[in-house]
N, C-alpha and C positions, 0 to 999 in steps of 0.2 A: 156523569151518571151517578157517581158516589154522592155528590151533594143533593141529588134529587131523591135518593132512596134512604141513605143513612142519616139519622138525625142525632143531634147532641143528646146525650143521655141514654141512647140505645145500648142494650146489653151486648157484649161481644165476648166470644171465647177465643183465646190465643193458644195455638199449639205449634211448637217448633216444627219446621219442615223436616227435622231429623226423623220424624215418625215414618216418613216415606222410605227411609233406609234402615229402619230398625230391624233387628233380628227377630225371628219368630219368638213370640212370648215376651219380648222386651217392651216395656211400657214407656210412653213419652207423656210428660205432664201437660195437662190442659189448665189454663188459668182463665177464670171468669172475672170480668171487670166491665167498665162502661166507656162509651165514647165521650170524650170531654168536649172536643170541638172539631168539626169538619172544616178544614182550611181551604180545600180546593177539590177538584175532581180526582186528584191523585195523591193528596196529602191530608192527614188528619192526626189529631192528638187523642191518645187513649190514656185513661187514668192508670197509673202503675198498679198492678194487682197486689193484693195484700194476703199474707198468710200469718194467722195468729197475731193480727194487728201490726205486722212488720212488712215494710215495702219489699217487693221482689224486684231487684235491680237487673232486669233483663239486659243483656249486653248490646251495645250499639254495634250495628253492622250485621246482627243476626236476622234471620228471616223466619216469618211465622205464617201459618195458615190461620186466617181470620174468619170467623163465622159471626155474622151480625143478626141480631133478632130485631127485625124492623116491623113497622106497621103493615108492610106488604109481604111479610114472610121472611124466611131465612135466606141470607145472601152470603157468598163466600168469595174470598180473594187471597192472594199471597201478598205480603208486604214486608218491607225491610225497615228496621229501626235505624233512623239516621241521626237521632239526637234524643236526649232525655234531660228534663229540667223542671223547674218549679214555676208554675204560672198561677198567679192569684192565690197563692198558698196551697195549690194543688200540684202534686208531683205527677208529671205526665211523660209518656213515651211518644215521640214524634215518629210517625210511620209514613213511608212512601210506598204506594202500590207497585208491585212488580208483575201483576197480572190484571186482567180485566175483572170487574165485579160481575158475578154470575149468581143465578139461583143456586142455592146450596144443593150439592149433589150428595145424597146419602149413600156414599160408597167409600171404600178405602182409598181409592186413587182418583186423582183429578183427571178428567178427560179433556184433552186438547183438540179442538176442532181444526181440521186440516184437509187437504186434498192431495193424496199421494198414490202413485202406482204401486201395485203389489202383484206378485205371482203366487198362485195357490194350487193345491190339489188335495184330494182326499187321501188319507193314509191307507195303505194296504193292510190286510188282516195281520200279516206277520209283523208289520211295523207297530200296529196298535198293541199286539201281544207283548211287544218289547218295551212298552212305555215305562214299566216299573223297574227296568234294568238300569244299572248305573249309567250306561251309555246306550240309549235306544237305537235300534236299527233304522237307518234312513236309506232307502234304495235310491241311488243316484241316477240322474238322466231321465227320469220319468217326465212326461209332458205336463206343463203347468198352464193354468188358466189365468187370464188377466182379471184383476179386481182393483177397486178404487177405495182406498182408506178414507173414511169420513171423520173419524176421531180416534185418538189413541191415548192410552194411559199406561201406567206401570203394571196394570193388572189384566188389561185386555184391549180390545178395539172394536170398532164398528166399520163394516165395509159393504160395498155393493158389488155384485157380480151377476152374470147371466146364468149361473148354475145354482140350483137349489140343493143345499146341503142340510139334511134333516138335523133337528136338535139332537145333541149327543154325539154327532159325527166328529171324529178327530181329523184335523187338517194340518198340512205343512204349509208354511208361509215364508216367503222371502221378500225383503224390501231393503231399501237403503235410507239412512238418516245422515244428515250433516251434523257432526259433533266436533267442536273445537276447530271448525273450518275445514274438516276433512270428511269425505263421504265414507261411511262404514256400512257394509252389508250385514244384514241380520237374517238368520234362519231360525224360525221358532215353530213350536208345535202348540196347537190350541184345540179347544173343544167348542163346538157351536152351542150357544145357550138359547138363542132366539132367532127366528127368521120370519120375514114377512115380504110379500110382494110390494114393490114400490107403487104408490098411488099414481095413476095416469102414465105409468111406464111399464106396460106388460112385458114380461120376460126378464125383468131385472129385479133382484132380490136383495134386501138388506139383511145382513147377518150381524149378530153380536157374539163375540167369541171371548173366551177366557184362556190365557196362557196356561200351559201345563208343563211341569218339569223345568221351568225357567230358572236359570242360575241367578244368584244375587247380583253378580257383576253386570249381566245383560240387562236386568231390570233397572239397575242404577243408571246405565247408559241411556235407556229410553227416557227415564225421568229427567236426566240431565238435558237431553234434547228438548223436552217439553219446556223446561225452565228457560233455556236459551231462546227458544222461539217466542215465548211469551214476552220476554224482555225486549227482543228485537222488534216485535210488533208494537209494543208500547213506545219504544224510541221513535219508530217511524211515524206513529200516530201523532206524537208531539210535534214532529217536523211539519 
């Protein structure tokens, strides 16, 4: 797919994936440069970026969020620098993709497509009123409804269920993710941003939600899960 979409000479922006873990207000530098040569569907050379006519020697082994400006629009992927060298008097960075190439998503967090079970319920009034507290009140033991996660990111997710939750509704979600070979249970609070009925599937509704009050450690664990799953998918695809 890479060689069919990205062409030699296309503009590309590089941003360290550290931005996903940056503290509020912390800025992560973006470098603008050009594609030097597409080597295969998962490898390419990119010209080393310049700053005041000086080369920026980005470290080998570091991972970047790449945004390509192509004839077919903006495309995005994650990639790791596996080498840097001089080719025909041009200094280049050799990248290997660590995620699939996708249409650029104009949002803070990359959404990972998946299919996973989840249990949810609407928050009670007293729970919503406690959301601004240091430790919100969560009433235990209340019945949960089944939902199916369709995609997940460090900022929110999309899921399908047979219950309509109005936009603005606060919900409690619980699900498990495999991280470092171990299953970990997550309990999160979120707010519904968008809802629609599924085409040709009456009684089933797609919701988009945004996490609320999520701690930094929990967000980093979700992002880590996404990275691990993307890499596993690419390894399996190569096989």
